[in-house]
Phi, psi and omega in degrees: 000130176262121174247120183291140185270128173254013181299322176268355179268101179219151177259201186288156182249155184292133178244154182231156169203147178211143181228143175235160168207145180272138182232133177280068173197153178299153182303321184287336175282322177295314184298330181294330181274308193283328188281012176245106189298338183273000187230111172233035179293344178281344171277122183300338175280344188268129175273307179201161179224145177229134181240132187287328183215052175044225185272015181274138177313135182090348175301138181250127166254134178266117180257132179249129185262162182294343180275359183099336177292155182233153174205147178255140178230133183257137179276114185270329173202154186208116183225093185295329181296317182270002179055050178211163173207163182227148177225161182218143177231113178275314178252093179280163170262111188289354175276346175262305178229131183277060184212167180228163175052056189265134172232145178222166172223129176236135182213150184246130177223162178304133173284179181293324180260147179303137180080009180248160173231156166243124181257124181244125176240116180242143182221154171226145195190162171248159180304163188289334179251111187290339188267170172302152172060062180287158174289159180307320186287346183236023177269181185305314189295316179303311181299315177301314173301314184288322185286321176299321178293321174307308185291316182298323174300315180301311188291322177295318178298319170302314178305305181307308184297316177293312175298327175286338173266000188277000000 
């Protein structure tokens, strides 16, 4: 009797990344820019955003990137009092981010110094190619690198936007 071995048959594993940045502005000032689900003008890759239902759970924002690509992101949770929100993208556009099943959490907290804030953006996702033997541009490393760059660029853009308006 032959029993097939499944020990070597596995798909992608969930990847995670988290980045933080300190912004020279009070948390309320940062939240005033970040806390509008229909606005990502602070992200350097984003050309425009339209949200179906504002900051309400389930709202879908259609993000148009400067490259011309688009992607839809759902607001999975929003807590203005705690200055945090979560999103989910089921069908990512691998031309924008080389990942699938992307979820993120973004939060604003008081920084270590008075009058500063710390913004943390965490994400969990799978690589862009869901099957075994992915091409290099869609493997785990490419997904982590691509999502990391997207988040870092966003946080740096947010910092610039908030500090320029302070």
